[in-house]
C-alpha positions in Angstrom: -90.4 -70.9 -2.5 -87.1 -73.5 -2.5 -85.3 -75.4 -5.4 -86.2 -78.8 -4.9 -83.7 -81.6 -5.7 -83.7 -85.1 -5.9 -80.9 -87.1 -5.2 -80.4 -90.7 -6.9 -78.8 -93.2 -4.4 -78.4 -93.3 -0.9 -75.1 -94.6 0.0 -72.3 -92.4 1.3 -71.9 -89.8 -2.2 -75.6 -89.6 -1.8 -76.2 -88.7 1.6 -72.8 -86.2 1.3 -75.1 -84.4 -1.5 -78.4 -84.5 0.1 -76.4 -82.5 3.0 -74.6 -80.3 1.0 -77.9 -79.3 -1.0 -80.0 -78.5 1.6 -77.3 -76.8 3.6 -77.9 -74.5 0.5 -81.8 -73.8 0.9 -82.8 -77.2 -1.3 -85.8 -78.9 -0.7 -84.5 -82.5 -1.2 -85.6 -86.0 -1.4 -83.8 -89.0 -1.6 -84.2 -92.4 -3.8 -82.8 -96.0 -2.9 -83.7 -98.7 -4.9 -82.9 -100.8 -1.9 -85.2 -100.8 2.3 -81.4 -99.8 3.2 -78.0 -99.0 1.9 -76.3 -102.7 0.7 -73.6 -101.2 -1.5 -69.9 -100.5 -1.1 -71.3 -97.8 1.7 -71.3 -100.9 4.0 -68.6 -102.9 2.8 -65.7 -101.2 4.4 -63.7 -99.9 6.5 -64.2 -97.1 7.6 -61.7 -95.6 7.4 -61.1 -91.8 6.8 -58.2 -92.1 5.1 -56.1 -88.8 4.5 -52.3 -90.2 4.7 -53.7 -91.8 1.0 -54.2 -88.5 -0.5 -51.6 -86.5 -2.4 -50.9 -83.5 -1.2 -53.5 -80.4 -2.7 -56.7 -80.6 -3.4 -57.2 -84.5 -2.3 -56.0 -84.4 1.3 -57.5 -80.9 1.6 -60.9 -82.5 0.7 -59.8 -85.7 3.0 -58.9 -83.1 5.6 -62.7 -81.4 5.1 -64.6 -84.3 5.1 -63.3 -86.1 7.9 -64.0 -82.3 9.7 -67.6 -83.5 8.4 -67.2 -86.9 9.9 -67.0 -85.2 13.2 -69.6 -83.2 13.7 -72.7 -85.1 12.3 -71.0 -87.5 14.8 -71.2 -85.4 17.7 -74.4 -84.0 16.6 -76.0 -87.5 16.6 -73.7 -89.1 19.7 -72.4 -91.5 16.7 -69.6 -93.4 18.0 -65.8 -92.7 16.0 -62.2 -93.3 16.7 -59.4 -90.5 15.3 -57.2 -94.2 15.6 -54.7 -92.5 13.8 -52.4 -95.1 11.2 -49.6 -96.9 11.3 -47.5 -98.0 8.3 -44.4 -100.5 9.1 -41.4 -102.2 7.6 -39.6 -105.1 7.7 -37.5 -104.4 5.3 -34.9 -101.9 4.3 -37.1 -101.1 1.1 -39.8 -100.8 3.0 -38.2 -98.7 5.9 -35.9 -96.3 3.1 -39.3 -95.4 1.5 -41.2 -94.5 5.1 -37.8 -92.2 5.6 -38.4 -90.4 2.4 -42.4 -89.9 2.8 -41.8 -88.8 6.4 -39.4 -85.6 4.6 -42.0 -85.3 2.7 -44.6 -85.3 4.9 -43.1 -83.1 7.8 -42.4 -80.1 4.3 -46.2 -80.7 3.8 -47.1 -80.0 7.4 -48.5 -83.3 7.8 -48.6 -84.3 11.7 -46.6 -87.6 11.4 -43.8 -89.5 13.0 -40.7 -91.7 12.7 -40.9 -94.6 14.5 -38.6 -97.3 15.4 -38.7 -100.6 16.7 -38.6 -99.5 20.0 -41.2 -96.7 19.7 -43.6 -99.2 18.2 -42.7 -101.8 20.8 -43.8 -99.6 23.6 -47.2 -98.1 21.6 -48.4 -101.4 20.1 -49.0 -104.2 21.6 -50.9 -105.0 18.5 -47.4 -105.1 16.2 -45.8 -107.9 15.8 -42.3 -107.0 16.2 -40.6 -110.0 14.9 -38.2 -108.4 11.7 -39.7 -105.5 12.5 -37.5 -101.6 11.7 -39.8 -99.4 12.1 -42.8 -97.5 11.7 -44.9 -94.2 9.8 -47.8 -92.5 11.9 -49.9 -90.8 10.8 -52.8 -88.8 13.3 -54.7 -87.8 10.9 -56.7 -90.9 10.4 -60.5 -91.4 11.6 -62.5 -94.7 12.0 -66.1 -94.8 12.1 -68.5 -97.8 11.6 -69.9 -97.9 8.2 -72.9 -100.2 8.7 -73.6 -97.9 11.8 -72.9 -94.5 10.4 -74.5 -95.1 6.7 -77.9 -95.8 8.6 -77.9 -92.8 11.2 -77.0 -90.5 8.8 -80.2 -90.7 7.4 -82.5 -90.1 9.8 -80.3 -86.9 11.2 -80.8 -85.3 7.4 -84.0 -86.2 7.5 -84.2 -84.7 11.6 -81.7 -81.6 10.8 -82.2 -80.9 7.3 -85.5 -81.8 6.3 -84.7 -84.4 3.8 -87.0 -87.0 2.6 -86.2 -90.7 1.9 -87.8 -92.8 -0.4 -86.6 -96.5 0.1 -87.2 -99.5 -2.1 -88.1 -96.7 -4.8 -86.1 -97.9 -8.0 -85.8 -94.6 -10.5 -86.8 -95.8 -14.1 -85.9 -93.0 -16.0 -84.6 -88.9 -15.9 -85.8 -87.2 -18.2 -84.5 -82.9 -18.2 -86.6 -82.2 -14.7 -88.5 -85.7 -14.2 -87.4 -88.6 -12.1 -90.1 -91.1 -13.4 -90.6 -94.4 -10.1 -93.1 -96.8 -11.1 -95.6 -95.0 -12.0 -95.4 -91.6 -10.4 -93.3 -88.7 -12.2 -91.2 -86.5 -9.6 -90.0 -82.8 -10.3 -86.5 -80.9 -9.7 -85.1 -78.3 -10.3 -81.7 -80.2 -9.8 -81.1 -84.0 -9.9 -77.8 -85.6 -9.2 -77.3 -89.2 -9.6 -75.2 -90.8 -7.2 -75.6 -94.3 -7.3 -72.5 -95.7 -8.1 -71.8 -98.2 -10.4 -75.8 -98.1 -11.1 -75.7 -95.3 -13.1 -74.8 -97.7 -16.2 -79.3 -98.7 -15.9 -80.2 -95.1 -16.4 -77.2 -93.6 -18.2 -75.5 -97.1 -20.2 -73.9 -94.7 -23.6 -72.3 -92.7 -21.4 -71.5 -95.3 -19.2 -70.0 -97.1 -21.6 -68.3 -93.2 -23.4 -66.2 -92.8 -19.7 -62.8 -94.7 -18.6 -64.1 -96.6 -16.3 -64.5 -100.2 -14.7 -65.8 -101.8 -11.3 -63.4 -102.9 -8.4 -64.2 -106.5 -6.5 -62.8 -106.3 -3.8 -62.2 -108.8 -0.5 -62.6 -108.6 3.1 -63.0 -110.3 6.7 -63.9 -109.5 10.2 -62.6 -111.1 12.7 -62.7 -111.0 16.8 -60.0 -111.2 19.1 -60.8 -113.5 22.2 -59.0 -111.3 24.9 -61.5 -109.4 26.5 -61.7 -105.2 25.6 -58.6 -106.1 23.4 -57.8 -102.4 21.7 -55.6 -102.9 18.3 -54.7 -99.0 19.5 -54.0 -97.8 15.7 -55.5 -98.8 12.3 -52.6 -101.0 11.2 -50.8 -101.4 7.6 -48.9 -103.7 6.0 -45.6 -102.6 3.0 -48.0 -103.6 0.6 -49.8 -100.4 1.7 -47.1 -98.2 -0.2 -47.8 -99.2 -3.4 -51.4 -98.7 -3.3 -52.3 -95.0 -2.5 -51.4 -92.4 -4.5 -50.1 -90.4 -2.0 -47.1 -92.4 -1.5 -45.6 -92.0 -5.1 -43.8 -88.9 -3.9 -41.4 -91.5 -2.3 -38.4 -91.4 -5.2 -37.3 -94.7 -3.8 -40.7 -96.3 -4.3 -40.5 -98.2 -8.0 -37.5 -100.0 -6.2 -39.9 -101.6 -3.7 -42.7 -102.0 -6.6 -39.8 -103.9 -8.7 -39.0 -106.5 -5.2 -43.0 -107.1 -4.6 -43.4 -107.8 -8.2 -41.0 -110.0 -8.6 -40.9 -111.4 -4.9 -45.5 -111.6 -4.3 -46.4 -112.0 -7.8 -49.7 -113.5 -6.2 -50.0 -110.5 -4.2 -49.9 -108.2 -7.0 -51.6 -109.9 -9.2 -54.4 -109.6 -7.0 -54.2 -105.7 -5.9 -53.8 -106.9 -2.5 -52.5 -104.9 0.2 -53.7 -105.2 3.5 -54.7 -103.4 6.4 -56.8 -103.8 9.7 -59.4 -101.2 11.8 -61.2 -102.2 14.8 -64.5 -101.1 15.4 -66.7 -99.5 18.4 -67.7 -103.6 18.8 -64.0 -104.2 19.6 -64.4 -106.2 15.7 -61.1 -106.1 13.6 -61.6 -105.7 9.2 -58.7 -106.9 6.9 -59.1 -106.8 3.2 -58.2 -106.3 1.0 -58.0 -107.2 -2.8 -58.9 -105.3 -6.1 -60.0 -106.9 -9.2 -60.6 -105.1 -11.9 -63.4 -105.5 -15.0 -67.3 -104.7 -15.8 -68.5 -108.3 -14.5 -67.3 -110.0 -11.6 -68.2 -113.4 -9.9 -70.2 -113.2 -7.1 -68.4 -115.8 -5.6 -65.4 -115.0 -2.9 -62.1 -116.6 -3.3 -60.9 -119.1 -0.2 -57.5 -118.7 -1.8 -57.2 -114.6 -1.9 -58.4 -114.8 1.4 -55.8 -117.1 2.6 -53.0 -114.7 1.1 -54.3 -112.2 3.4 -54.2 -114.0 6.4 -50.6 -114.9 5.5 -49.4 -111.4 5.6 -51.5 -110.2 7.9 -49.5 -112.2 10.0 -46.6 -110.7 9.5 -47.0 -107.6 10.8 -50.0 -108.3 13.4 -50.5 -110.1 16.6 -53.5 -112.2 15.4 -53.0 -115.6 17.6 -56.3 -114.8 19.2 -58.7 -113.2 16.3 -61.7 -115.5 15.5 -62.5 -115.1 11.5 -66.9 -113.9 11.8 -67.1 -112.9 8.4 -65.9 -113.0 4.8 -67.8 -110.8 2.0 -66.6 -108.3 -1.3 -67.9 -105.6 -2.5 -67.7 -103.8 -5.8 -67.5 -99.7 -7.0 -66.7 -98.0 -9.7 -63.4 -96.9 -10.5 -61.4 -94.3 -13.6 -58.7 -95.9 -15.5 -57.7 -92.7 -16.7 -56.1 -91.4 -13.4 -59.1 -89.2 -12.7 -60.5 -88.8 -9.6 -64.3 -89.1 -9.7 -67.0 -88.5 -13.1 -69.2 -85.2 -12.3 -70.7 -85.0 -15.2 -73.3 -82.5 -16.7 -76.0 -84.2 -17.9 -77.7 -81.2 -18.8 -78.9 -78.0 -17.2 -81.1 -79.4 -14.0 -79.0 -83.3 -14.1 -76.1 -83.9 -12.7 -73.8 -87.4 -12.8 -71.4 -87.7 -8.7 -69.8 -91.0 -9.2 -66.4 -92.7 -9.8 -65.2 -92.3 -6.5 -63.5 -95.4 -6.5 -62.3 -97.0 -2.5 -62.5 -93.4 -1.4 -66.0 -92.5 -0.4 -65.6 -92.4 3.4 -62.6 -90.6 2.5 -63.7 -87.8 0.3 -67.2 -87.9 -0.6 -68.8 -85.0 2.1 -65.8 -82.6 0.6 -66.4 -83.5 -2.6 -70.2 -83.1 -2.0 -69.9 -79.6 -1.3 -67.6 -78.7 -3.5 -69.6 -79.9 -6.1 -72.7 -78.4 -5.7 -71.0 -74.9 -4.9 -70.5 -75.4 -8.6 -74.0 -76.5 -9.6 -75.8 -73.4 -8.6 -73.4 -70.9 -9.2 
């Protein structure tokens, strides 16, 4: 008889963990408190984003996760687009950072190109060329539609790997090898808690002991009035250079950050960096902001959305875009520099959490690594 495993949470981390366990021969059951996934895993760009990860284990994890995304998508006919990404420069200090990153990434054997204004004008009509100097293009980035993907993957796991899902079932507590759900008790050899910040309700003392906070982000969705409009690549403004850890390799970055702090204080204070991706429906996802704290107001700030849109217009041609949706998402974020929580509560129970905003990019690779440790 196969060993049994229970995964709590059916977001991207839970789905990735269920897959990894099933491939190791476990009989896997997933409990999700909602009737379908509604959390951070569907409230994002759908970006698989290796360029944002520093060279080494995290970059390799991102590349492995992308491979798994493609494997699943090809198996079930799930849409994806290997769009690549373009980081644009409109100021000399931004351009210096991109030039330095090009040299660094080249040495790391990352597939990047340094493009001048003429190159970008020829290849990417979506870019606003006014005051444009150049950009850094990377071919590793990929887009999925998170709302469709997170809804479809459970069926794939069920039919292909025999994973059982219980939707609308709240886990009240975990004790030793037992999971308590309403008036039922489920027993497993391994229990992995992958429920985002919700693990605070199962392990409040542990949650309080971790260096963890919660991040609220605001996002928007647009649709073009032009029929069959194509964005051509995932597009980023200069502010993204101070957001991702991989860019810290550039020695010129602190100079750029200092200017942003002085000239764009409202953007830095609200953690705003602006990016746009396009899904298979032609919709354009734009964001985002980052507000940190353990409790967040449920209300979105129109002012923050206005700041995002104003900056977006500096690097993207948006005159034919119409706003169709706004929302916010909340995810757990480590405050001590750690990239995730992988914590052994007992011989049977583990917490896998706190991946920050990189769940789509890292979860599949991370889950494989953690399951290897669980069964070792």
